[in-house]
C-alpha positions as CSV (number, residue, x, y, z in Angstrom):
1,M,204.0,273.8,251.2
2,T,204.3,272.1,254.7
3,T,204.1,274.1,257.8
4,P,207.8,273.9,258.7
5,A,208.8,274.7,255.1
6,M,206.5,277.8,255.1
7,A,208.0,279.0,258.4
8,R,211.6,278.5,257.3
9,S,210.8,280.3,254.0
10,H,209.3,283.3,255.8
11,Y,212.1,283.4,258.3
12,R,214.7,283.5,255.5
13,D,212.8,286.2,253.6
14,L,212.5,288.4,256.7
15,L,216.3,288.3,257.4
16,A,217.1,288.8,253.7
17,E,214.9,291.9,253.6
18,D,216.5,293.2,256.8
19,E,220.0,292.6,255.4
20,S,219.1,294.4,252.2
21,M,217.7,297.4,254.0
22,R,220.8,297.7,256.2
23,N,222.9,297.8,253.1
24,H,220.9,300.5,251.4
25,D,219.5,302.8,254.2
26,P,221.3,303.7,257.4
27,R,218.1,304.8,259.0
28,W,216.8,301.2,259.0
29,A,218.9,300.1,262.0
30,L,217.9,303.2,264.1
31,G,214.3,302.1,264.5
32,L,213.1,300.6,267.8
33,P,211.4,297.2,267.9
34,D,207.6,297.3,268.0
35,M,206.9,295.6,271.3
36,N,203.1,295.7,270.8
37,Y,203.5,293.8,267.5
38,I,205.8,291.3,269.1
39,G,203.3,290.9,272.0
40,A,200.5,290.2,269.5
41,L,202.7,287.6,267.7
42,R,203.3,285.8,271.0
43,E,199.5,285.7,271.5
44,V,199.2,284.1,268.1
45,I,201.9,281.6,268.9
46,K,200.0,280.7,272.2
47,G,196.8,280.3,270.2
48,T,194.8,282.5,272.5
49,V,193.2,284.7,269.8
50,T,190.6,284.0,267.1
51,D,191.3,283.3,263.4
52,N,190.3,286.8,262.5
53,V,192.8,288.3,264.9
54,M,195.5,286.0,263.7
55,A,194.7,287.0,260.1
56,L,194.9,290.7,261.1
57,V,198.2,290.3,262.9
58,L,199.8,288.3,260.0
59,A,198.0,290.0,257.1
60,E,201.2,290.9,255.2
61,A,202.9,287.5,255.7
62,A,199.7,285.6,254.8
63,S,199.1,287.6,251.7
64,K,202.5,286.8,250.4
65,F,201.8,283.0,250.6
66,M,198.2,283.4,249.4
67,D,199.5,285.2,246.3
68,A,201.9,282.2,245.7
69,G,198.9,279.9,245.7
70,N,199.0,278.6,249.4
71,T,195.3,279.0,250.2
72,D,195.7,277.2,253.5
73,V,196.8,280.5,255.0
74,E,193.3,282.0,254.4
75,P,191.2,282.4,257.6
76,N,188.7,279.7,258.4
77,N,190.4,277.1,256.2
78,E,191.4,273.9,257.8
79,G,194.9,274.2,259.0
80,F,194.9,278.0,259.0
81,R,195.7,278.3,262.7
82,E,198.7,275.9,262.4
83,Y,200.1,277.9,259.5
84,A,199.4,281.3,261.3
85,R,201.2,280.2,264.5
86,A,204.2,279.0,262.4
87,L,204.4,282.3,260.6
88,A,204.3,284.1,264.0
89,V,207.2,281.9,265.2
90,A,209.2,282.9,262.1
91,E,208.4,286.6,262.8
92,V,209.5,286.5,266.5
93,E,212.7,284.4,265.8
94,A,213.7,286.8,262.9
95,R,213.3,289.8,265.2
96,K,215.7,288.2,267.7
97,V,218.4,288.1,265.0
98,M,217.5,291.7,263.9
99,A,218.1,292.8,267.6
100,L,221.5,291.1,267.5
101,R,222.3,293.0,264.3
102,D,221.3,296.3,265.9
103,E,224.0,295.6,268.6
104,G,226.6,294.7,265.9
105,E,226.5,291.1,267.0
106,P,226.7,288.1,264.5
107,D,223.6,286.2,263.6
108,Q,222.7,283.2,265.7
109,P,220.9,280.2,264.3
110,P,217.2,279.9,265.3
111,T,216.5,277.8,268.4
112,H,212.8,277.0,267.7
113,P,212.4,273.4,266.6
114,L,210.0,274.6,263.8
115,L,212.9,276.5,262.1
116,Q,215.5,273.7,262.2
117,P,216.7,272.6,258.8
118,E,215.3,269.3,257.5
119,A,217.6,266.4,258.1
120,P,219.1,265.3,254.8
121,L,217.8,261.9,253.4
122,T,220.4,259.4,254.2
123,S,220.9,256.1,252.4
124,D,219.1,254.3,255.3
125,T,216.1,256.6,255.3
126,L,215.8,256.3,251.5
127,K,216.0,252.5,251.6
128,A,213.0,252.6,254.0
129,R,211.0,253.7,251.0
130,A,211.6,250.4,249.3
131,L,208.4,248.5,250.1
132,T,209.3,245.6,247.8
133,P,212.3,244.3,245.9
134,E,210.7,246.0,242.8
135,A,211.7,249.3,244.3
136,M,215.3,248.4,243.6
137,K,214.6,248.7,239.9
138,T,215.2,251.8,237.8
139,L,212.4,253.6,235.9
140,E,213.6,252.0,232.7
141,Q,213.4,248.6,234.3
142,I,209.9,249.0,235.7
143,L,208.5,250.7,232.6
144,P,207.7,247.5,230.6
145,E,205.6,246.2,233.5
146,F,203.7,249.5,233.7
147,L,203.1,249.6,229.9
148,D,202.1,246.0,229.7
149,E,199.4,246.6,232.3
150,K,198.3,250.0,230.8
151,K,197.9,248.6,227.3
152,A,198.7,252.0,226.0
153,R,198.7,253.0,222.3
154,P,202.0,253.3,220.4
155,G,202.2,257.1,220.6
156,T,201.6,257.0,224.4
157,V,204.2,254.2,224.8
158,R,206.7,256.4,223.0
159,E,206.0,259.3,225.3
160,Y,206.7,257.2,228.4
161,I,209.9,255.9,226.9
162,V,211.0,259.5,226.1
163,I,210.2,260.8,229.6
164,V,212.1,257.9,231.3
165,R,215.1,258.6,229.0
166,M,215.0,262.3,229.7
167,F,214.8,261.7,233.5
168,G,217.8,259.4,233.2
169,E,219.8,262.1,231.3
170,V,219.0,264.8,233.8
171,I,219.0,263.0,237.1
172,D,220.5,259.4,236.9
173,A,219.4,256.6,234.7
174,N,220.7,254.1,237.3
175,K,218.9,255.6,240.3
176,P,216.6,253.0,241.9
177,L,212.9,253.9,242.3
178,Y,213.1,254.1,246.1
179,A,215.9,256.8,245.8
180,I,213.9,259.1,243.6
181,T,212.9,262.1,245.8
182,K,210.9,265.2,245.4
183,P,214.0,267.4,245.1
184,N,215.0,265.1,242.1
185,V,211.7,265.7,240.4
186,I,211.9,269.5,241.1
187,E,215.4,269.6,239.6
188,F,214.2,267.6,236.6
189,K,211.4,270.2,236.1
190,R,213.9,273.0,236.4
191,I,216.1,271.6,233.7
192,L,213.2,270.7,231.4
193,S,212.0,274.4,231.7
194,R,215.2,275.4,230.0
195,A,215.2,272.7,227.3
196,P,214.6,273.8,223.7
197,A,211.4,272.4,222.2
198,N,212.1,269.3,219.9
199,Y,215.7,269.2,221.2
200,S,216.3,265.7,220.0
201,K,215.6,266.7,216.4
202,R,217.3,270.1,216.6
203,F,220.4,268.7,218.4
204,P,220.6,265.1,217.2
205,G,222.5,262.8,219.5
206,K,222.7,265.3,222.3
207,T,221.4,265.0,225.8
208,I,219.1,267.6,227.3
209,L,221.9,269.3,229.1
210,E,224.1,269.4,226.0
211,A,221.1,270.8,224.0
212,I,220.5,273.5,226.5
213,E,224.2,274.6,226.3
214,L,224.2,274.5,222.5
215,N,220.9,276.4,222.3
216,A,222.2,279.1,224.5
217,L,225.1,279.6,222.0
218,R,222.8,280.2,219.1
219,K,222.3,283.8,217.9
220,Q,218.6,283.2,218.1
221,P,217.9,280.4,220.5
222,F,215.0,278.0,219.8
223,D,211.9,278.4,222.0
224,T,212.0,276.4,225.2
225,L,209.3,273.9,226.1
226,D,206.1,275.7,227.1
227,P,204.6,275.2,230.6
228,Y,201.4,273.6,229.3
229,T,203.5,270.8,227.6
230,L,205.7,270.4,230.6
231,N,202.8,270.1,233.0
232,N,200.3,268.1,231.0
233,K,202.7,265.8,229.1
234,H,206.2,265.4,230.5
235,L,205.5,265.8,234.2
236,S,202.1,264.2,234.0
237,R,203.7,261.0,232.4
238,L,206.3,260.8,235.1
239,R,203.7,261.4,237.8
240,T,201.5,258.7,236.4
241,L,204.3,256.2,236.2
242,L,205.4,256.8,239.8
243,Q,201.8,256.7,241.0
244,W,201.5,253.2,239.5
245,C,204.4,252.3,241.7
246,V,202.5,253.6,244.7
247,N,199.3,251.8,243.7
248,N,201.3,248.5,243.4
249,A,202.9,248.9,246.8
250,I,206.4,249.5,245.3
251,L,206.8,253.0,246.8
252,P,205.1,254.6,249.8
253,D,204.5,257.9,248.1
254,N,204.7,259.7,244.8
255,P,207.6,262.2,244.8
256,A,206.2,263.9,241.6
257,N,202.9,264.9,243.3
258,G,202.4,268.7,243.3
259,V,205.5,269.4,241.1
260,K,204.5,271.6,238.2
261,V,205.8,274.5,236.2
262,D,204.5,277.9,237.1
263,G,203.6,280.1,234.1
264,S,200.2,278.7,233.2
265,T,197.0,278.8,235.1
266,N,196.9,275.4,236.9
267,G,198.6,274.0,233.8
268,S,195.5,274.8,231.7
269,E,196.5,277.8,229.7
270,P,195.3,277.0,226.1
271,S,198.1,276.0,223.8
272,R,195.6,276.1,220.9
273,L,193.2,278.9,220.1
274,P,190.2,279.0,217.7
275,F,190.3,281.0,214.6
276,T,188.4,284.3,214.4
277,T,185.9,284.9,211.7
278,Q,188.3,287.2,209.9
279,E,191.0,284.5,210.0
280,I,188.5,281.9,208.6
281,N,187.8,284.3,205.7
282,S,191.6,284.8,205.1
283,I,192.1,281.0,205.1
284,F,189.4,280.0,202.8
285,T,188.8,282.8,200.3
286,P,192.0,282.1,198.2
287,L,191.4,278.3,198.5
288,L,187.8,278.3,197.3
289,D,188.4,280.6,194.3
290,R,189.2,277.6,192.2
291,K,188.1,278.8,188.7
292,N,186.3,275.6,188.0
293,Q,189.2,273.4,189.1
294,P,188.6,270.5,191.6
295,Y,189.7,271.1,195.1
296,S,192.9,269.4,196.2
297,E,193.2,267.0,199.2
298,Q,194.5,269.8,201.3
299,V,191.5,272.1,200.6
300,W,189.0,269.3,201.3
301,A,190.8,268.4,204.5
302,L,190.5,272.0,205.7
303,L,186.8,272.2,204.7
304,I,185.9,269.1,206.5
305,A,187.9,270.1,209.6
306,V,186.2,273.5,209.9
307,H,182.7,272.1,209.3
308,T,182.9,269.1,211.6
309,G,185.6,269.8,214.2
310,M,187.1,266.3,213.5
311,R,190.6,265.5,214.5
312,A,193.3,265.2,211.9
313,S,193.7,261.5,212.5
314,E,189.9,261.0,212.1
315,I,189.8,262.9,208.8
316,A,192.8,261.2,207.3
317,Q,191.4,257.7,208.0
318,L,187.9,258.4,206.6
319,K,186.8,255.7,204.3
320,I,184.5,256.4,201.4
321,S,182.2,253.6,202.8
322,S,182.1,255.6,206.0
323,I,180.2,258.5,204.4
324,R,176.7,257.2,204.4
325,E,173.1,258.2,205.2
326,E,171.6,257.8,208.6
327,R,167.8,258.4,208.6
328,D,168.2,260.3,205.3
329,I,171.0,262.5,206.7
330,L,174.4,262.2,205.0
331,C,177.0,261.6,207.7
332,F,180.7,261.0,208.3
333,A,181.1,257.8,210.4
334,V,184.2,258.1,212.6
335,E,184.9,254.5,213.2
336,E,188.6,253.8,212.5
337,R,191.3,254.0,215.2
338,T,190.3,257.0,217.3
339,K,191.6,258.7,220.4
340,N,189.2,256.8,222.6
341,A,186.0,254.9,222.5
342,G,183.9,258.0,222.9
343,S,185.4,259.4,219.7
344,R,183.6,256.9,217.6
345,R,180.5,258.7,216.3
346,L,178.4,260.0,213.4
347,V,178.9,263.6,212.3
348,P,176.3,265.1,209.9
349,V,177.7,266.5,206.7
350,H,177.2,270.2,206.5
351,S,175.2,271.4,203.5
352,N,178.1,273.7,202.6
353,L,180.2,270.6,201.9
354,I,177.6,269.1,199.6
355,E,177.2,272.5,197.8
356,L,180.9,272.6,197.3
357,G,181.0,269.2,195.6
358,L,181.7,266.6,198.2
359,E,179.5,264.0,196.5
360,E,181.2,264.6,193.2
361,R,184.6,264.0,194.8
362,I,183.3,260.8,196.3
363,A,182.1,259.7,192.9
364,V,185.5,260.4,191.3
365,L,187.3,258.5,193.9
366,K,185.0,255.5,193.6
367,R,185.7,255.4,189.8
368,A,189.4,255.4,190.6
369,R,188.8,252.4,193.0
370,Q,190.0,254.4,196.0
371,T,188.9,253.3,199.4
372,H,189.7,256.5,201.4
373,L,188.5,260.1,201.0
374,F,192.1,261.2,201.4
375,P,194.1,258.5,199.6
376,T,197.5,260.3,199.5
377,W,197.3,261.5,203.1
378,F,196.2,258.1,204.4
379,E,199.0,256.3,202.5
380,Q,201.6,258.8,203.9
381,G,200.6,258.1,207.5
382,K,199.4,254.5,207.6
383,D,202.8,252.9,207.8
384,S,204.2,255.2,210.5
385,A,205.3,253.5,213.7
386,T,203.8,256.2,215.8
387,D,200.2,256.4,217.1
388,A,197.5,257.4,214.6
389,N,196.8,260.6,216.6
390,V,200.4,261.6,216.0
391,R,201.4,260.3,212.6
392,F,198.5,261.8,210.6
393,T,199.3,265.3,212.0
394,Q,202.6,265.3,210.1
395,Y,201.4,265.9,206.6
396,I,198.5,268.1,205.7
397,P,198.3,269.7,209.2
398,R,202.0,270.4,209.2
399,W,201.8,272.0,205.7
400,F,198.8,274.1,206.9
401,S,200.5,275.3,210.2
402,R,204.0,275.9,208.9
403,T,203.4,277.0,205.3
404,Y,199.9,278.0,204.5
405,L,198.9,280.0,207.6
406,P,202.0,282.3,207.5
407,S,201.2,282.9,203.8
408,V,197.8,284.4,204.7
409,G,199.2,286.5,207.6
410,I,198.4,284.2,210.5
411,V,201.6,283.7,212.6
412,D,200.2,283.0,216.1
413,K,201.8,279.6,217.0
414,R,198.6,278.7,218.9
415,K,196.6,278.8,215.7
416,V,197.1,275.4,214.0
417,F,195.0,272.7,212.2
418,H,193.5,271.6,215.6
419,S,192.2,275.2,215.9
420,F,189.4,274.2,213.6
421,R,188.2,271.9,216.3
422,H,188.2,274.7,218.9
423,H,186.6,277.0,216.3
424,L,183.6,274.7,215.8
425,K,183.1,274.2,219.5
426,T,183.2,277.9,220.1
427,A,180.8,278.6,217.2
428,L,178.4,276.0,218.6
429,A,178.5,277.5,222.1
430,V,177.9,281.0,220.7
431,S,175.0,279.7,218.7
432,G,173.4,278.4,221.9
433,V,174.0,274.6,221.2
434,D,173.9,272.7,224.5
435,R,177.1,270.9,225.7
436,L,175.7,267.4,225.3
437,T,175.0,268.0,221.6
438,S,178.4,269.7,221.0
439,D,180.2,266.8,222.7
440,A,178.3,264.3,220.6
441,I,179.4,266.1,217.4
442,T,183.1,266.5,218.4
443,G,183.5,263.2,220.2
444,H,184.5,264.8,223.5
445,A,184.0,262.8,226.7
446,D,181.5,264.5,229.0
447,G,183.0,264.5,232.5
448,S,179.8,265.8,234.1
449,V,177.5,263.5,236.2
450,A,174.8,263.8,233.6
451,G,177.3,262.8,230.9
452,R,177.8,259.4,232.6
453,Y,174.2,258.5,232.1
454,I,172.9,260.4,229.1
455,H,174.3,259.1,225.8
456,G,171.8,259.5,223.0
457,V,171.6,262.7,220.9
458,S,169.5,262.3,217.7
459,I,171.2,262.7,214.4
460,E,168.5,265.3,213.5
461,R,169.5,267.4,216.5
462,M,173.2,267.2,215.6
463,R,172.4,268.2,212.0
464,D,170.4,271.2,213.1
465,A,173.3,272.2,215.4
466,I,176.0,271.8,212.8
467,E,174.1,273.8,210.2
468,L,174.3,276.8,212.5
469,M,178.0,277.0,211.8
470,Q,178.8,279.2,208.8
471,L,182.1,279.6,207.0
472,G,183.2,282.9,208.3
473,G,181.3,285.7,206.6
474,M,181.5,284.1,203.1
475,K,178.6,283.0,200.9
476,I,179.3,279.5,199.5
477,S,177.2,280.3,196.5
478,D,179.9,282.8,195.4
479,F,182.3,279.8,194.9
480,T,180.0,277.3,193.2
């Protein structure tokens, strides 16, 4: 929040509180102004006192803004004195209006320049933001250039197309880039926060605004988009697209910077949670009691997911030829289309999978001349127009999350197929496995400085780590 914006906000809050108190308690207007406090505020405005004195004088006001995440009002931070002096101005100016109210006089607008309302953006001032003729284009018109340079995967391309369409529905599809302002983005965020999840499927042919209205009329409205998705998908895509415009000298600034939905911790509240040991037992006990019948594709998919932490798209694309030995250790070679280059890796096969009959399943599939470990799942997803990381989540993972989990009493929406991945990483961490080894197993990019230079983790070290992971509290021998 800028210094003037903070001062204006505090000024309005003080007068609103004063108005409320006058409407509810007649004793409020009988109090005399605290001249010592006003004198201290004036010293803050002049800048003649230390940071600590400023913080003491404005403790209540500063705490309000710090609680809202404005850390600049903390003492000794760069910019603290500017913010403190601005808050003191708001306090003094508000007390001038309160004094008029004590005399029964009407409010007068503030005279201090800091509290003057921002001048509205006129057509001329907006056009000054157009650095090149490209800025006259709309988001939809500039999108192909952005996507061509980005070389994004199909699923990512679709997300950008969707966010541009949504912005057009809410704000204005014909608005040129230079005319997109931060208030526009904030309004877009506000509307998205009220939109039902999967609105285009639940209300086919309807715009976001129409879907919001129809959802409100339902006896039991659908859940709205969660803050994590809004911040890390929708608003993030819009911010990236507009930042590309800044980087290419089309716009002078990014109006989406700093715009996020409150309700999650810095946008990082987990949308997926690992399974507990008890939940793992609940999931697998009925599945493994097969009475000498071979396991289905669904069961093998879940077994491999829990023992490797592999993504759904990685499991679905596993070729039989990709299950091979590396230095006498049987491994899954993740080498088809993956989330990123770092996802390509070898993952040791847990001994539990061998004991449960993985090699026998491979032999049966070879005799049937199949090429993939999950032939049905692969066939279902391979022809989809969406990205591999999206399309392969629509079959076994969807059945698992929507049908199977509720049948065993697991109804937390944050527990899904991808939770096996979180479960493995948690289990490795609890077992004392170092981050480098864990990331090598799961194909996570290591953002640390060390991770940029250290790449090799032996397959033996990975095998030893993965063998520490047990299937809940169950003994595999009970099912073989």
